[in-house]
C-alpha positions as CSV (number, residue, x, y, z in Angstrom):
1,M,139.9,59.8,74.6
2,R,136.0,59.3,73.4
3,I,133.6,60.5,76.1
4,A,130.3,58.2,76.7
5,T,127.8,58.2,79.5
6,T,125.9,55.9,81.6
7,I,122.4,56.3,83.1
8,F,119.8,54.4,85.1
9,L,117.1,55.0,82.5
10,T,113.7,54.6,84.2
11,D,109.9,55.3,84.1
12,E,110.6,58.7,86.1
13,T,114.0,59.7,84.1
14,I,114.7,61.2,80.6
15,T,113.7,58.9,77.9
16,P,116.1,57.0,75.6
17,V,115.0,59.1,72.5
18,R,115.6,62.7,73.8
19,L,118.9,61.6,75.7
20,A,120.2,59.8,72.8
21,R,119.3,62.7,70.3
22,E,121.0,65.2,72.6
23,L,124.2,62.9,73.4
24,E,124.9,62.6,69.7
25,Q,124.1,66.3,69.1
26,R,126.6,67.4,71.6
27,G,129.5,65.1,70.4
28,F,129.5,62.2,72.9
29,A,130.9,58.6,71.9
30,G,128.0,56.6,73.4
31,L,125.3,55.4,75.9
32,Y,125.5,52.4,78.2
33,V,122.4,51.4,80.3
34,P,122.2,49.0,83.2
35,E,119.9,46.0,83.7
36,H,117.8,44.7,86.4
37,T,114.8,42.7,85.7
38,H,113.2,43.1,89.2
39,I,114.5,43.6,92.7
40,P,112.7,41.2,95.2
41,V,111.3,43.3,98.1
42,E,112.7,40.7,100.6
43,R,116.4,41.0,100.1
44,A,119.4,39.4,102.3
45,T,122.0,40.9,99.6
46,G,123.3,44.1,100.5
47,Y,123.9,46.8,98.2
48,P,127.5,46.7,97.3
49,P,128.3,50.3,97.8
50,G,126.4,50.4,101.3
51,G,123.3,51.8,102.4
52,E,120.2,51.6,101.1
53,L,119.4,50.4,97.9
54,P,118.8,53.5,95.5
55,R,115.1,53.9,93.9
56,E,116.2,53.6,90.3
57,Y,117.5,49.9,90.6
58,G,113.7,48.8,90.8
59,R,112.6,50.7,88.0
60,T,115.3,50.3,85.0
61,L,113.9,50.1,81.6
62,D,114.8,46.9,79.6
63,P,118.0,47.8,78.1
64,F,117.6,46.3,74.7
65,V,114.4,48.1,74.3
66,A,115.7,51.5,75.4
67,L,118.8,51.2,73.1
68,A,116.9,50.1,70.2
69,Q,115.1,53.5,70.8
70,A,118.3,55.2,71.1
71,A,119.8,53.4,67.8
72,A,116.5,54.7,65.9
73,V,116.9,58.1,66.2
74,T,120.8,58.3,65.9
75,E,123.3,57.5,63.4
76,R,126.8,57.3,65.2
77,L,126.1,57.3,68.9
78,G,127.5,54.2,70.6
79,L,125.2,51.8,72.5
80,G,126.2,49.7,75.5
81,T,125.0,47.7,78.1
82,G,126.5,48.1,81.6
83,I,125.9,45.3,82.3
84,T,123.8,42.5,80.8
85,L,123.2,39.8,83.2
86,V,123.7,37.1,81.1
87,A,123.6,34.3,83.4
88,Q,119.7,35.6,84.0
89,H,119.2,35.2,80.1
90,D,118.1,32.1,78.0
91,P,121.4,32.8,75.8
92,I,119.5,31.8,72.3
93,D,117.2,34.6,73.1
94,L,119.9,37.0,74.1
95,A,122.0,36.1,71.0
96,K,119.0,37.0,68.6
97,Q,118.5,40.3,70.7
98,T,122.0,41.2,70.6
99,A,122.5,40.4,67.1
100,S,119.3,42.1,66.0
101,L,120.4,45.6,67.7
102,D,123.8,45.2,66.3
103,H,122.6,44.7,62.9
104,L,119.9,47.3,62.7
105,S,122.6,50.0,64.5
106,G,125.1,49.3,62.2
107,G,127.6,47.6,64.5
108,R,127.2,50.4,67.3
109,L,126.7,48.0,70.0
110,T,129.1,47.0,72.8
111,L,127.9,44.1,75.0
112,G,129.0,44.9,78.7
113,V,128.6,41.1,80.5
114,G,128.9,40.9,84.1
115,L,127.7,38.2,86.9
116,G,125.5,40.6,89.0
117,W,125.2,41.2,92.8
118,N,121.7,40.6,93.8
119,R,121.2,36.8,94.8
120,E,117.5,37.1,95.1
121,E,117.2,38.5,91.7
122,A,119.4,35.7,90.2
123,A,117.5,33.1,92.2
124,D,114.1,33.9,90.5
125,H,115.9,33.3,86.9
126,G,116.9,30.0,88.2
127,V,120.6,30.7,88.7
128,D,122.3,28.8,91.5
129,W,124.4,31.5,92.8
130,P,127.7,29.5,92.9
131,T,127.5,28.6,89.2
132,R,127.0,32.2,87.8
133,R,130.5,32.4,86.5
134,S,130.3,29.1,84.7
135,R,126.9,29.9,83.4
136,V,128.0,33.1,81.8
137,R,130.9,31.4,80.4
138,E,128.8,28.8,78.6
139,H,126.3,31.1,77.6
140,M,129.0,33.4,76.0
141,A,130.3,30.5,73.9
142,L,126.6,29.1,73.0
143,M,126.1,32.8,71.6
144,R,129.2,32.8,69.7
145,A,128.3,29.4,68.1
146,L,125.0,31.2,66.9
147,W,126.7,34.3,65.6
148,A,129.3,32.2,63.7
149,E,129.0,32.6,60.0
150,E,128.6,28.8,59.4
151,P,126.2,26.5,61.7
152,Q,127.9,25.5,65.0
153,S,126.7,23.4,67.7
154,Y,127.4,23.9,71.4
155,E,127.2,21.7,74.5
156,G,128.1,22.5,78.0
157,E,127.1,21.4,81.6
158,F,124.2,24.0,81.7
159,V,123.0,25.1,77.9
160,A,123.1,23.4,74.5
161,V,122.2,24.2,71.2
162,A,122.3,22.3,67.7
163,A,124.0,23.5,64.8
164,S,121.4,26.1,63.6
165,L,120.6,28.7,61.2
166,A,120.4,32.2,63.1
167,H,120.3,35.5,61.4
168,P,121.2,38.4,61.5
169,K,124.9,38.3,62.7
170,P,126.7,40.9,64.4
171,A,127.6,43.5,62.1
172,R,131.2,43.3,62.3
173,G,131.4,39.5,62.0
174,G,131.7,36.9,65.0
175,A,130.4,38.9,67.6
176,P,129.7,42.4,68.8
177,R,132.3,44.2,70.9
178,V,132.3,42.5,74.3
179,L,133.4,44.2,77.7
180,V,133.7,42.0,80.9
181,G,132.7,43.9,84.0
182,G,133.6,43.2,87.5
183,A,136.3,43.5,90.1
184,A,140.2,43.1,89.4
185,G,141.3,39.5,90.0
186,P,142.7,36.5,88.3
187,R,139.4,35.1,87.6
188,L,137.8,38.3,86.2
189,F,141.1,38.7,83.9
190,E,140.7,34.9,82.9
191,D,137.0,35.9,81.8
192,V,138.1,39.0,79.9
193,V,140.8,37.0,78.2
194,G,138.7,34.2,77.2
195,Y,135.5,35.6,75.7
196,G,135.8,39.3,75.8
197,D,137.7,42.2,74.0
198,G,138.4,44.1,77.3
199,W,137.7,45.0,80.8
200,L,134.9,47.3,81.9
201,P,136.1,48.2,85.2
202,I,133.4,50.3,87.5
203,G,134.9,53.5,88.6
204,G,138.2,52.9,87.3
205,S,140.4,52.7,90.7
206,G,143.5,50.8,90.7
207,L,144.0,51.0,86.9
208,S,147.8,51.9,87.1
209,E,148.4,48.4,89.1
210,N,145.6,46.2,87.4
211,I,146.0,47.0,83.8
212,P,149.7,45.7,83.7
213,A,148.5,42.4,85.1
214,L,145.7,42.0,82.8
215,R,148.0,42.6,79.7
216,E,150.1,40.4,80.8
217,E,147.3,37.5,81.2
218,W,146.2,38.8,77.5
219,E,149.7,38.3,76.0
220,R,150.1,34.7,77.9
221,A,146.8,33.5,76.1
222,G,148.4,34.6,72.7
223,R,145.9,37.8,71.9
224,D,147.4,40.9,70.1
225,P,148.1,43.6,72.9
226,K,146.7,46.3,70.6
227,D,143.4,44.7,71.0
228,L,143.0,45.0,74.6
229,Q,140.2,47.7,75.5
230,V,140.0,49.1,79.4
231,V,136.9,51.3,79.4
232,P,136.6,52.9,82.9
233,Y,132.9,52.8,83.6
234,A,130.5,54.7,85.8
235,V,133.1,57.7,86.4
236,R,132.9,60.9,88.3
237,P,135.0,62.8,86.1
238,T,137.6,65.3,87.2
239,P,140.4,66.7,84.7
240,G,143.0,64.9,86.5
241,K,141.5,61.6,86.7
242,L,140.7,61.9,82.8
243,A,144.2,62.9,82.2
244,H,145.4,59.9,84.0
245,Y,143.5,57.4,82.0
246,A,144.8,59.0,78.8
247,E,148.4,58.5,80.3
248,L,147.5,54.8,80.6
249,G,146.5,54.7,76.9
250,I,142.9,54.5,77.6
251,G,140.8,55.4,74.8
252,E,137.3,55.5,75.9
253,V,135.8,56.5,79.3
254,V,132.0,56.4,80.4
255,L,130.9,59.0,82.7
256,Q,127.9,58.9,85.0
257,L,125.0,60.6,84.4
258,P,122.3,61.0,87.1
259,P,118.8,59.1,87.1
260,A,117.0,62.1,86.7
261,E,114.5,64.0,84.8
262,E,115.2,65.8,81.6
263,G,116.5,69.4,83.0
264,E,118.8,67.7,85.3
265,V,120.6,65.3,82.9
266,L,120.8,67.9,80.3
267,R,122.5,70.3,82.8
268,A,125.1,67.5,83.8
269,L,125.5,67.0,79.7
270,D,126.5,70.7,79.8
271,D,128.8,70.3,82.6
272,Y,130.3,67.1,80.9
273,A,131.1,68.9,77.5
274,R,134.2,70.8,78.7
275,Y,135.6,67.1,78.4
276,L,135.0,66.5,75.1
């Protein structure tokens, strides 16, 4: 099982360069980072786990800038977003950013895709909250049109693009690896099957019941069962938990690092190294 990590990189934490070098030297499989462009001070949306919103949410580095730095100082380390708030992006710009990073890193990018939870943040980006799932689907379809080898047009309800010259292309052809984040359920599984390579479940609970349901939906859509990837995300590891994931056939897990200064993060890596 590949062991990757995720962290809220901010202006107060270990730097992307320092962390990426340490991860690769120690044999970790990847680095995933989240995204929040800003957090409006006046909020009606509660923090999903409850309590006060942690400080790091309003200080996150841009994920593509941080991952570009990580890519530049490593050769093998996987690079991922966990997750990109796709509805909040111009999809033409996002297609270019994503393809450029994947191309320059030699195909090491995983695009984690999600709907988000902060209504106020989304509203400032012009996103009407009830439409965000449909917007993400359309944005992904438009990006795939731009990533295609031959020029393709796309027209949806919210976005459109003419058949265009758009290079570079993702390194593996067609698209980078796409994992869809979110809580288990028919609508989420429809998204995973529709435009993803797999599922990025936060915390990894309930997988024994949910993976068979997702696999059934995947196969019903005519997709090869061997291609389905499930990557538990932001996991607090224990030996028993990781053994359970291995029994489920999971090939990669993403462990949560503290959003802290260098010394604390490196101590966490020393602790996690026992799982490699």
